[in-house]
Z-matrix of the N, CA and C atoms (Angstrom, degrees):
N
C 1 1.453
C 2 1.522 1 110.51
N 3 1.355 2 116.88 1 -44.50
C 4 1.452 3 119.75 2 179.82
C 5 1.524 4 110.42 3 -64.56
N 6 1.331 5 116.16 4 -36.16
C 7 1.458 6 119.99 5 178.29
C 8 1.519 7 110.87 6 -64.94
N 9 1.333 8 116.81 7 -39.65
C 10 1.466 9 121.43 8 178.85
C 11 1.524 10 110.11 9 -65.11
N 12 1.334 11 116.26 10 -42.36
C 13 1.467 12 120.93 11 178.98
C 14 1.524 13 110.45 12 -64.55
N 15 1.330 14 116.72 13 -42.82
C 16 1.463 15 120.20 14 179.42
C 17 1.523 16 110.61 15 -64.68
N 18 1.337 17 117.08 16 -40.12
C 19 1.460 18 120.14 17 179.30
C 20 1.524 19 110.58 18 -65.30
N 21 1.335 20 116.92 19 -42.31
C 22 1.456 21 120.57 20 178.28
C 23 1.524 22 110.32 21 -63.08
N 24 1.323 23 117.25 22 -43.52
C 25 1.460 24 121.09 23 179.19
C 26 1.524 25 110.38 24 -63.11
N 27 1.322 26 116.72 25 -38.71
C 28 1.455 27 120.49 26 178.84
C 29 1.527 28 110.60 27 -65.79
N 30 1.328 29 117.02 28 -41.59
C 31 1.459 30 120.30 29 178.35
C 32 1.526 31 111.25 30 -64.21
N 33 1.325 32 116.90 31 -41.81
C 34 1.469 33 120.88 32 178.16
C 35 1.517 34 109.96 33 -62.75
N 36 1.333 35 116.02 34 -43.51
C 37 1.455 36 120.69 35 179.95
C 38 1.528 37 111.11 36 -61.81
N 39 1.321 38 116.34 37 -44.64
C 40 1.459 39 119.79 38 179.29
C 41 1.529 40 111.11 39 -63.97
N 42 1.332 41 117.43 40 -40.66
C 43 1.467 42 120.65 41 177.35
C 44 1.518 43 111.26 42 -62.45
N 45 1.337 44 116.63 43 -43.02
C 46 1.463 45 119.99 44 179.43
C 47 1.523 46 111.48 45 -63.83
N 48 1.322 47 117.50 46 -41.55
C 49 1.457 48 119.75 47 178.78
C 50 1.526 49 111.42 48 -69.13
N 51 1.326 50 117.37 49 -34.63
C 52 1.460 51 119.90 50 176.13
C 53 1.528 52 110.31 51 -64.83
N 54 1.330 53 116.61 52 -41.95
C 55 1.461 54 120.90 53 177.07
C 56 1.524 55 110.24 54 -62.41
N 57 1.326 56 116.42 55 -42.03
C 58 1.456 57 120.94 56 178.68
C 59 1.525 58 111.00 57 -61.09
N 60 1.302 59 116.58 58 -44.55
C 61 1.464 60 120.73 59 179.13
C 62 1.532 61 110.48 60 -63.46
N 63 1.329 62 116.47 61 -45.01
C 64 1.470 63 119.63 62 179.36
C 65 1.525 64 111.39 63 -61.66
N 66 1.323 65 117.07 64 -43.54
C 67 1.466 66 120.37 65 179.03
C 68 1.523 67 111.23 66 -63.99
N 69 1.309 68 116.76 67 -39.57
C 70 1.465 69 120.56 68 178.77
C 71 1.522 70 110.64 69 -65.23
N 72 1.322 71 116.46 70 -41.20
C 73 1.464 72 119.56 71 177.22
C 74 1.523 73 111.27 72 -62.79
N 75 1.334 74 116.93 73 -41.43
C 76 1.467 75 119.39 74 177.17
C 77 1.515 76 111.14 75 -62.78
N 78 1.324 77 116.68 76 -39.91
C 79 1.465 78 119.99 77 178.88
C 80 1.519 79 110.31 78 -62.07
N 81 1.302 80 116.99 79 -44.42
C 82 1.455 81 119.84 80 -179.98
C 83 1.530 82 111.72 81 -64.43
N 84 1.326 83 117.26 82 -38.23
C 85 1.459 84 120.63 83 179.77
C 86 1.522 85 112.56 84 -68.57
N 87 1.310 86 115.95 85 -34.77
C 88 1.466 87 119.63 86 -174.08
C 89 1.528 88 114.12 87 -100.28
N 90 1.296 89 118.00 88 0.73
C 91 1.459 90 120.61 89 -176.53
C 92 1.526 91 111.49 90 -58.71
N 93 1.295 92 115.90 91 -40.18
C 94 1.469 93 119.23 92 -176.68
C 95 1.523 94 112.15 93 -71.36
N 96 1.350 95 116.96 94 -29.74
C 97 1.456 96 118.71 95 -173.21
C 98 1.520 97 113.68 96 -101.15
N 99 1.309 98 117.78 97 -20.02
C 100 1.463 99 120.17 98 -177.21
C 101 1.521 100 111.28 99 -88.48
N 102 1.303 101 113.68 100 145.71
C 103 1.452 102 118.85 101 177.45
C 104 1.516 103 108.61 102 -144.26
N 105 1.295 104 115.74 103 152.77
C 106 1.452 105 121.49 104 173.07
C 107 1.516 106 114.89 105 63.84
N 108 1.349 107 115.39 106 -124.01
C 109 1.458 108 122.11 107 -172.83
C 110 1.523 109 112.97 108 -63.77
N 111 1.325 110 117.09 109 -37.65
C 112 1.467 111 119.52 110 -179.31
C 113 1.531 112 111.14 111 -62.73
N 114 1.301 113 117.12 112 -43.35
C 115 1.461 114 121.33 113 179.30
C 116 1.529 115 110.57 114 -65.43
N 117 1.322 116 116.10 115 -41.17
C 118 1.465 117 119.91 116 178.75
C 119 1.525 118 111.22 117 -63.68
N 120 1.330 119 116.75 118 -40.65
C 121 1.469 120 120.75 119 179.81
C 122 1.526 121 110.56 120 -64.59
N 123 1.319 122 116.98 121 -43.16
C 124 1.453 123 120.67 122 -179.97
C 125 1.528 124 110.80 123 -66.27
N 126 1.325 125 117.52 124 -41.19
C 127 1.466 126 121.00 125 176.62
C 128 1.524 127 110.76 126 -62.18
N 129 1.330 128 117.38 127 -38.70
C 130 1.460 129 121.28 128 178.56
C 131 1.525 130 110.88 129 -65.43
N 132 1.333 131 117.39 130 -40.77
C 133 1.468 132 120.71 131 177.51
C 134 1.526 133 110.59 132 -62.53
N 135 1.316 134 116.82 133 -42.37
C 136 1.471 135 120.66 134 178.77
C 137 1.527 136 110.32 135 -65.14
N 138 1.324 137 116.53 136 -41.34
C 139 1.462 138 120.81 137 178.42
C 140 1.528 139 110.63 138 -61.34
N 141 1.330 140 117.14 139 -43.87
C 142 1.465 141 120.83 140 178.88
C 143 1.535 142 111.12 141 -64.01
N 144 1.315 143 117.48 142 -40.40
C 145 1.464 144 121.09 143 177.50
C 146 1.521 145 111.02 144 -63.14
N 147 1.314 146 116.38 145 -40.77
C 148 1.462 147 120.64 146 178.38
C 149 1.524 148 110.85 147 -65.06
N 150 1.320 149 117.79 148 -40.96
C 151 1.467 150 120.55 149 178.09
C 152 1.526 151 111.20 150 -63.31
N 153 1.340 152 117.40 151 -42.46
C 154 1.470 153 120.61 152 178.16
C 155 1.526 154 110.66 153 -62.83
N 156 1.329 155 116.45 154 -41.39
C 157 1.465 156 120.24 155 179.70
C 158 1.527 157 110.61 156 -64.52
N 159 1.313 158 117.06 157 -41.45
C 160 1.470 159 120.23 158 178.27
C 161 1.524 160 111.48 159 -64.79
N 162 1.331 161 117.28 160 -41.57
C 163 1.459 162 120.65 161 178.72
C 164 1.525 163 110.98 162 -62.89
N 165 1.317 164 116.01 163 -43.89
C 166 1.463 165 120.37 164 179.50
C 167 1.524 166 110.71 165 -64.84
N 168 1.319 167 116.48 166 -40.24
C 169 1.463 168 120.68 167 177.44
C 170 1.526 169 110.64 168 -62.44
N 171 1.324 170 117.49 169 -41.63
C 172 1.468 171 121.33 170 178.40
C 173 1.528 172 110.57 171 -64.55
N 174 1.337 173 117.74 172 -42.04
C 175 1.461 174 120.74 173 178.22
C 176 1.528 175 111.20 174 -63.50
N 177 1.319 176 116.14 175 -40.96
C 178 1.459 177 120.47 176 178.54
C 179 1.523 178 110.34 177 -64.71
N 180 1.320 179 116.85 178 -42.67
C 181 1.458 180 120.77 179 178.50
C 182 1.524 181 110.47 180 -62.19
N 183 1.326 182 117.24 181 -43.93
C 184 1.462 183 120.97 182 178.86
C 185 1.518 184 111.35 183 -62.15
N 186 1.327 185 116.29 184 -42.10
C 187 1.463 186 121.12 185 179.21
C 188 1.522 187 111.16 186 -62.79
N 189 1.319 188 116.42 187 -45.08
C 190 1.459 189 120.31 188 179.92
C 191 1.528 190 111.34 189 -66.53
N 192 1.310 191 117.12 190 -36.29
C 193 1.465 192 120.51 191 177.44
C 194 1.518 193 110.51 192 -63.88
N 195 1.330 194 116.24 193 -44.99
C 196 1.463 195 119.87 194 178.86
C 197 1.524 196 111.27 195 -62.88
N 198 1.323 197 117.05 196 -42.91
C 199 1.466 198 120.48 197 179.45
C 200 1.517 199 110.94 198 -65.15
N 201 1.326 200 117.01 199 -38.15
C 202 1.466 201 120.98 200 177.65
C 203 1.519 202 111.42 201 -63.90
N 204 1.321 203 116.36 202 -43.78
C 205 1.467 204 120.23 203 178.03
C 206 1.523 205 110.73 204 -63.54
N 207 1.331 206 116.98 205 -40.15
C 208 1.463 207 120.56 206 178.59
C 209 1.522 208 110.67 207 -64.02
N 210 1.332 209 117.29 208 -39.38
C 211 1.462 210 120.88 209 178.67
C 212 1.524 211 111.31 210 -65.82
N 213 1.320 212 116.62 211 -41.13
C 214 1.466 213 120.32 212 178.16
C 215 1.529 214 110.20 213 -63.89
N 216 1.311 215 116.15 214 -43.92
C 217 1.468 216 120.17 215 179.38
C 218 1.526 217 110.78 216 -62.77
N 219 1.323 218 117.11 217 -44.04
C 220 1.461 219 120.91 218 179.42
C 221 1.525 220 110.86 219 -63.15
N 222 1.319 221 117.17 220 -40.86
C 223 1.464 222 121.19 221 178.41
C 224 1.521 223 110.87 222 -64.78
N 225 1.325 224 116.61 223 -45.28
C 226 1.463 225 120.03 224 178.70
C 227 1.522 226 111.24 225 -61.54
N 228 1.334 227 116.59 226 -41.81
C 229 1.467 228 120.18 227 178.72
C 230 1.521 229 110.85 228 -62.84
N 231 1.321 230 117.18 229 -42.25
C 232 1.457 231 121.11 230 -179.68
C 233 1.524 232 110.76 231 -64.38
N 234 1.328 233 116.23 232 -45.37
C 235 1.466 234 120.18 233 -179.03
C 236 1.526 235 110.65 234 -63.65
N 237 1.316 236 116.88 235 -40.69
C 238 1.466 237 119.72 236 179.28
C 239 1.526 238 111.61 237 -68.75
N 240 1.336 239 116.92 238 -34.73
C 241 1.464 240 120.14 239 -179.48
C 242 1.524 241 111.66 240 -78.67
N 243 1.321 242 117.63 241 -29.05
C 244 1.467 243 122.40 242 -176.05
C 245 1.528 244 110.43 243 -132.67
N 246 1.324 245 118.70 244 67.24
C 247 1.465 246 119.13 245 -174.25
C 248 1.529 247 113.34 246 -65.34
N 249 1.325 248 118.42 247 -38.74
C 250 1.465 249 119.75 248 -177.29
C 251 1.523 250 111.03 249 -72.21
N 252 1.300 251 117.50 250 -37.11
C 253 1.466 252 119.48 251 175.71
C 254 1.528 253 110.32 252 -64.15
N 255 1.314 254 115.75 253 -39.39
C 256 1.465 255 120.03 254 179.39
C 257 1.517 256 110.82 255 -63.99
N 258 1.330 257 116.55 256 -41.84
C 259 1.469 258 120.31 257 177.95
C 260 1.524 259 109.86 258 -64.01
N 261 1.331 260 116.65 259 -42.17
C 262 1.466 261 120.83 260 179.01
C 263 1.515 262 111.92 261 -63.26
N 264 1.321 263 116.65 262 -43.39
C 265 1.468 264 120.65 263 178.69
C 266 1.521 265 110.36 264 -63.57
N 267 1.325 266 116.96 265 -44.74
C 268 1.463 267 120.73 266 179.44
C 269 1.525 268 110.76 267 -62.68
N 270 1.338 269 117.20 268 -40.89
C 271 1.467 270 120.39 269 178.80
C 272 1.526 271 110.40 270 -65.47
N 273 1.324 272 116.93 271 -41.60
C 274 1.462 273 120.41 272 178.94
C 275 1.512 274 112.17 273 -63.48
N 276 1.312 275 116.71 274 -44.34
C 277 1.468 276 120.76 275 178.65
C 278 1.523 277 109.81 276 -63.74
N 279 1.331 278 117.16 277 -42.92
C 280 1.464 279 120.63 278 177.60
C 281 1.515 280 112.08 279 -61.54
N 282 1.328 281 116.05 280 -40.41
C 283 1.466 282 120.87 281 178.14
C 284 1.519 283 110.94 282 -62.48
N 285 1.344 284 116.53 283 -46.11
C 286 1.467 285 120.64 284 179.30
C 287 1.522 286 111.94 285 -62.96
N 288 1.294 287 116.47 286 -41.56
C 289 1.473 288 119.70 287 177.74
C 290 1.516 289 110.37 288 -63.92
N 291 1.346 290 116.24 289 -39.85
C 292 1.460 291 120.22 290 176.81
C 293 1.521 292 112.26 291 -61.65
N 294 1.352 293 116.25 292 -42.47
C 295 1.459 294 119.69 293 178.05
C 296 1.517 295 111.63 294 -63.17
N 297 1.331 296 116.00 295 -44.02
C 298 1.457 297 119.46 296 -179.73
C 299 1.534 298 111.30 297 -66.44
N 300 1.301 299 116.87 298 -36.20
C 301 1.465 300 120.41 299 -178.95
C 302 1.524 301 111.60 300 -69.00
N 303 1.338 302 117.78 301 -36.00
C 304 1.452 303 119.87 302 -178.77
C 305 1.514 304 112.37 303 -78.49
N 306 1.308 305 119.48 304 -18.88
C 307 1.455 306 122.61 305 178.87
C 308 1.509 307 112.10 306 -72.16
N 309 1.258 308 119.01 307 -25.69
C 310 1.475 309 121.78 308 -173.80
C 311 1.460 310 109.81 309 -85.29
């Protein structure tokens, strides 16, 4: 479920940034020809796109922070509940890394 939420948030973020880029490109193309109200309207659209992108980025950051904290808590709980297994796993991983490092 968290993976689905993160993927959806990532897709929304990418869409918002794509919209922002497209709006910015339109602004650059029309800067020379637009005057007055048209320029103000286009700037407002770009500003709104930027605000949506920032909000989505903040939501994604918050989601990732929460997931990171949950992972740390789960790891700490596992290590406290199974200290010898954790030591064995860490020793095994260290051994494998040592073997791979000496092969090169």
